[in-house]
C-alpha positions as MATLAB code, in Angstrom:
seq = 'MPTAVRLMRLTFRRLGPLLPGLTGAWAYRLWFSTRRFPVPARETRWLSECRIDTLPWRDYPLTRYQWGDPAVPAIVLIHGWNGRGSQLGAFAEALTSAGFRAVAFDAPAHGRNQGSSTNIFDYAEALQTVAAASGPIAGAIAHSFGVPATARALLQGLALPRLVSISAPANATFLVERFARLLEIPEVVIDNMRGRIERKFGMDVLTRLAAEAMLAEQTLPGLIIHDRNDRDVPSTHAEQLHQAWQGSQLLLTDNLGHNRILRDDAVIKAAVDFLADEPTGS';
ca = [
      -0.128   -0.209   -0.013;
       1.244    3.500   -0.953;
       2.909    5.379    2.007;
       0.505    8.341    1.161;
      -2.391    6.197    1.862;
      -1.139    4.908    4.921;
      -0.364    8.335    6.131;
      -3.895    9.476    5.326;
      -5.373    6.447    6.924;
      -3.530    7.397   10.228;
      -4.731   11.046    9.975;
      -8.306   10.413    9.457;
      -8.086    7.584   12.218;
      -6.583   10.161   14.794;
      -7.955   13.091   14.140;
     -11.372   12.368   12.482;
     -13.419   11.695   15.763;
     -11.677   15.102   17.120;
     -11.971   17.389   14.612;
     -14.497   16.077   11.902;
     -15.123   19.556   10.309;
     -11.476   20.026    9.399;
     -10.765   16.374    8.135;
     -14.563   16.574    6.522;
     -13.067   19.336    4.520;
     -10.274   17.566    3.842;
     -12.134   14.253    2.658;
     -14.394   16.671    0.375;
     -11.494   17.748   -1.488;
     -10.033   14.234   -1.899;
     -13.281   13.072   -3.023;
     -12.896   15.287   -6.361;
      -9.104   14.819   -6.797;
      -7.796   13.125   -9.526;
      -4.673   11.024   -9.821;
      -2.389   10.244  -13.004;
      -0.844    6.988  -13.622;
       1.729    5.980  -16.147;
       1.039    5.012  -19.660;
       1.872    1.347  -20.737;
       3.170    0.449  -23.850;
       0.192   -0.890  -25.426;
      -1.650    2.430  -24.814;
       1.612    4.215  -26.427;
       1.104    1.740  -29.328;
      -2.620    2.492  -29.531;
      -1.765    6.268  -29.740;
       0.816    5.872  -32.385;
      -2.269    5.013  -34.610;
      -4.715    7.873  -33.918;
      -4.880   11.495  -34.552;
      -4.758   13.589  -31.497;
      -6.075   17.030  -31.021;
      -7.471   19.479  -28.705;
     -10.941   20.925  -28.391;
     -11.848   24.450  -26.563;
     -13.283   23.892  -23.162;
     -13.519   26.475  -20.484;
     -10.167   27.886  -19.383;
      -8.062   24.699  -20.968;
      -8.463   22.359  -23.721;
      -9.585   18.842  -23.761;
      -7.381   16.260  -25.694;
      -9.169   14.164  -28.033;
      -8.060   10.978  -29.840;
      -9.659    9.751  -33.154;
      -8.941    6.833  -35.096;
     -10.641    5.746  -38.476;
     -12.107    7.951  -41.427;
     -13.143   11.487  -40.683;
     -16.317   11.008  -42.658;
     -17.925    8.175  -41.076;
     -19.863    8.104  -37.946;
     -18.103    8.030  -34.335;
     -17.985    6.020  -31.464;
     -17.218    7.751  -28.382;
     -14.853    6.109  -25.975;
     -15.389    7.214  -22.504;
     -12.916    6.517  -19.385;
     -13.382    5.991  -15.824;
     -12.226    7.993  -12.839;
      -8.482    8.469  -12.665;
      -8.215    6.826  -15.976;
      -7.547    8.527  -19.616;
      -9.046    8.108  -23.301;
      -6.140    5.910  -24.649;
      -7.189    3.191  -22.153;
     -10.024    2.421  -24.451;
      -7.784    2.061  -27.179;
      -8.157   -1.526  -27.923;
     -11.615   -1.094  -29.005;
     -10.215    1.150  -32.036;
      -9.566   -1.471  -34.410;
     -12.540   -3.489  -34.307;
     -14.556   -0.109  -34.529;
     -12.962    0.953  -37.818;
     -12.948   -2.209  -39.359;
     -16.810   -2.150  -38.512;
     -17.325    1.212  -40.474;
     -16.810    3.645  -37.450;
     -14.662    6.310  -36.365;
     -13.549    5.830  -32.884;
     -13.227    9.026  -30.726;
     -11.344    8.901  -27.056;
     -10.688   11.897  -25.106;
      -9.353   12.858  -21.595;
     -11.990   14.093  -18.936;
     -11.287   17.215  -17.188;
      -8.277   16.905  -14.854;
      -7.595   13.538  -16.237;
      -4.658   12.317  -18.578;
      -3.142   15.299  -20.651;
      -5.549   17.742  -19.828;
      -4.760   20.310  -17.138;
      -6.489   20.538  -13.269;
      -6.197   18.202  -10.185;
      -9.950   18.114   -9.518;
     -13.260   17.658  -11.275;
     -17.014   16.282  -10.962;
     -19.571   14.510  -12.580;
     -21.008   17.723  -14.176;
     -17.895   18.705  -15.364;
     -17.257   15.466  -16.924;
     -20.639   15.236  -18.670;
     -20.150   18.878  -20.192;
     -16.762   17.748  -21.413;
     -18.336   14.855  -22.951;
     -21.016   16.942  -24.616;
     -18.252   19.148  -25.830;
     -16.479   16.399  -27.630;
     -19.403   15.053  -29.108;
     -20.606   18.182  -30.462;
     -17.289   18.548  -32.150;
     -16.872   14.847  -33.534;
     -20.553   14.198  -34.606;
     -22.245   12.465  -36.342;
     -22.363   10.237  -33.392;
     -23.388    6.677  -33.678;
     -23.092    5.545  -29.989;
     -20.635    5.108  -26.989;
     -18.460    2.709  -24.850;
     -18.130    3.853  -21.724;
     -16.134    2.329  -18.584;
     -16.750    2.648  -14.820;
     -17.189    6.252  -13.691;
     -17.710    7.008  -17.199;
     -21.060    5.304  -17.140;
     -22.811    7.373  -14.754;
     -20.606   10.668  -16.403;
     -22.574    9.630  -19.668;
     -25.989    9.016  -18.129;
     -25.925   12.837  -16.878;
     -25.014   14.066  -20.402;
     -27.695   12.240  -21.390;
     -30.271   13.969  -19.236;
     -28.477   17.369  -20.059;
     -29.400   16.446  -23.899;
     -26.428   14.322  -25.285;
     -28.140   12.263  -28.145;
     -26.946    8.474  -28.334;
     -28.347    5.866  -30.430;
     -26.793    3.338  -28.246;
     -24.567    2.897  -25.268;
     -22.226   -0.159  -23.919;
     -21.733    0.125  -20.368;
     -18.716   -1.496  -19.049;
     -17.781   -2.139  -15.314;
     -20.137    0.753  -13.970;
     -21.366    1.518  -10.362;
     -24.937    1.581  -10.079;
     -25.404    4.050   -7.257;
     -23.081    6.829   -5.829;
     -23.395    5.550   -2.237;
     -21.585    2.709   -3.174;
     -18.732    5.038   -4.452;
     -18.708    6.794   -1.106;
     -18.724    3.773    0.929;
     -15.779    2.683   -0.885;
     -13.595    5.891   -0.401;
     -14.524    5.509    3.123;
     -13.061    1.923    3.575;
      -9.935    2.784    1.496;
      -8.984    5.772    3.571;
     -10.531    4.335    6.944;
     -12.364    7.432    7.165;
     -15.156    7.379   10.454;
     -18.490    7.843   10.017;
     -18.610   11.188   11.651;
     -16.161   12.792    8.724;
     -18.014   10.983    6.002;
     -21.168   12.742    7.264;
     -19.640   15.924    7.364;
     -18.194   15.379    3.645;
     -21.879   14.220    2.601;
     -23.051   17.268    3.680;
     -20.475   19.484    2.119;
     -21.426   17.769   -1.257;
     -25.174   18.029   -0.527;
     -24.739   21.822    0.356;
     -22.988   22.343   -3.015;
     -24.933   20.183   -5.280;
     -28.252   19.593   -3.755;
     -29.696   17.682   -0.913;
     -30.443   14.786   -3.175;
     -27.396   14.870   -5.428;
     -26.033   11.206   -4.534;
     -29.545    9.573   -5.214;
     -30.169   12.122   -8.362;
     -26.759   11.063   -9.722;
     -26.832    7.455   -9.421;
     -26.482    5.352  -12.567;
     -29.576    3.536  -12.261;
     -31.619    6.273  -11.401;
     -30.442    8.400  -14.304;
     -30.444    5.411  -16.832;
     -34.008    4.295  -15.821;
     -35.156    7.588  -17.459;
     -33.513    6.600  -20.928;
     -35.049    4.621  -23.691;
     -31.715    3.856  -25.762;
     -30.536    0.399  -26.216;
     -27.875   -0.721  -23.934;
     -25.509   -3.508  -23.195;
     -24.201   -3.884  -19.888;
     -20.959   -5.809  -19.465;
     -19.298   -6.566  -16.126;
     -17.242   -9.142  -14.820;
     -17.903  -11.652  -11.952;
     -14.577  -11.194  -10.392;
     -14.519   -7.394  -10.375;
     -12.909   -6.380   -7.250;
     -13.478   -2.646   -7.667;
     -17.146   -2.544   -8.437;
     -19.096   -6.164   -7.843;
     -21.041   -7.516  -10.578;
     -24.258   -7.068   -8.525;
     -24.257   -3.505  -10.007;
     -24.421   -4.843  -13.330;
     -27.646   -6.462  -12.548;
     -29.022   -3.693  -10.572;
     -28.631   -1.424  -13.585;
     -30.030   -4.155  -16.109;
     -33.145   -4.188  -13.879;
     -33.364   -0.325  -13.613;
     -32.641    0.335  -17.581;
     -35.617   -0.623  -19.759;
     -34.173   -2.458  -23.287;
     -30.752   -3.259  -21.625;
     -28.934   -6.471  -22.268;
     -26.342   -8.043  -19.717;
     -23.353   -9.743  -20.386;
     -21.385  -11.289  -17.535;
     -17.442  -12.362  -17.973;
     -15.347  -14.591  -15.812;
     -11.825  -13.656  -14.547;
     -11.338  -10.322  -16.362;
     -11.502   -8.058  -13.406;
     -12.176   -4.046  -13.507;
      -9.825   -3.040  -16.217;
      -8.589   -6.019  -18.079;
     -12.024   -6.560  -19.273;
     -11.568   -3.411  -21.607;
      -8.691   -5.518  -23.588;
     -10.556   -8.858  -23.739;
     -11.187  -10.010  -27.592;
     -14.745  -11.356  -26.687;
     -15.885   -8.356  -24.971;
     -14.509   -5.779  -27.607;
     -16.570   -8.235  -30.143;
     -19.593   -8.208  -28.391;
     -19.638   -4.337  -27.722;
     -18.906   -3.548  -31.423;
     -21.577   -5.988  -32.782;
     -24.014   -4.545  -30.577;
     -22.969   -0.910  -31.938;
     -23.328   -2.021  -35.417;
     -26.646   -3.495  -35.108;
     -29.750   -0.992  -36.205;
     -31.517    0.678  -33.076;
     -34.737   -1.262  -31.977;
     -37.527   -0.317  -33.730;
     -35.941    1.548  -36.830;
];
């Protein structure tokens, strides 16, 4: 375990019960903070095959990656929290072979972009910016936190014919609980953090921004893919999403985990086949 995590755990355990306001403010900042990780060689290879540019967005540009013919419809690839656009690069070859263009991007405060913190509203707005500049859009593949961000963008007006959801959390409460477990944050501190979030974004924000709640309002066809051995987000979340999202299909895999699932040939084929089909009722 990284030394920084051990130190944060110790601080929260010792000072949390004594100074819930101070440590709650710290937890609030950490909740929105992002981390960047080294780019592996496989992603460097995928990036060597794409066109990289930037799009204007607020105070700094968003980095965009494109594979395939600029004249054909695009599939937008949406990474998860602390991820980057190139993580979904394994889908590019199959998508371009199927007649699509693959478009990925780094979310705010992720990858090559500036910043060190963000939130689901910024994430969704950035996705809308990328989609507007990359159309026509034939669908999207979203991973992990990228799914609720995409669902939020749909509520804000993003139009998607189809959506593939991979390894997604069904609710925001789970994310808060996982965050608290990781850093061993006392309940009194989490309550303070949650109060700060609700004062900024609304009292019902964690319920309102649950992926299952947002996707329950959608009618677009969806394919939900999740691994039974996912240690980050249990596969029960996929079942919850499937029950809430009308018109969705569910595909469970084995022994692919939370991230390796993005590079599995069978998963890639299933996603591309689903996106290549005509939307239901057309």
